[in-house]
C-alpha positions as CSV (number, residue, x, y, z in Angstrom):
1,M,127.4,27.2,122.7
2,H,127.6,26.5,118.9
3,C,130.6,27.0,116.5
4,K,130.0,30.0,114.8
5,K,132.0,28.3,111.7
6,C,130.0,25.3,111.3
7,H,126.7,25.6,113.5
8,H,127.3,22.5,115.6
9,T,127.6,22.7,119.2
10,D,130.9,22.4,121.2
11,E,130.1,19.4,122.0
12,A,130.6,17.6,118.9
13,H,134.2,19.3,118.6
14,R,137.0,18.0,120.0
15,P,139.4,19.0,122.1
16,S,143.0,20.3,121.4
17,E,145.2,22.3,123.1
18,K,146.5,23.8,119.7
19,S,143.2,25.6,119.4
20,S,142.9,29.3,119.7
21,S,139.8,28.8,120.7
22,L,138.5,30.3,124.0
23,L,136.9,26.2,125.2
24,K,140.1,25.1,123.0
25,L,138.2,23.0,120.9
26,G,139.5,21.4,117.5
27,A,137.9,19.9,114.2
28,C,134.3,19.2,114.2
29,Q,133.5,14.9,114.8
30,I,130.3,15.7,112.6
31,P,130.5,13.5,109.3
32,D,131.1,15.1,106.8
33,C,131.8,18.8,107.7
34,P,134.9,20.7,106.7
35,C,135.5,22.8,110.1
36,N,138.8,22.2,111.3
37,Q,138.5,24.6,114.4
38,Y,135.9,25.3,117.0
39,M,135.4,29.1,116.3
40,D,134.1,30.7,119.2
41,E,130.8,32.9,118.9
42,I,132.4,35.6,122.4
43,S,135.6,37.2,120.1
44,Q,136.6,38.9,123.2
45,I,135.7,38.6,127.1
46,D,134.6,41.2,129.4
47,E,136.7,41.3,132.2
48,E,133.7,41.5,134.5
49,L,132.1,37.8,132.9
50,M,135.2,36.8,134.9
């Protein structure tokens, strides 16, 4: 999956318990990327998906 804000993959972001994303990912680790929190493409989880 890609970050909605910076478009880098979820693997490029650091794990963070303080994150509000569903994947609990924080700042992007790509050099010079200003993204400080992963933004999920899915804004709402449908109960059927779970």
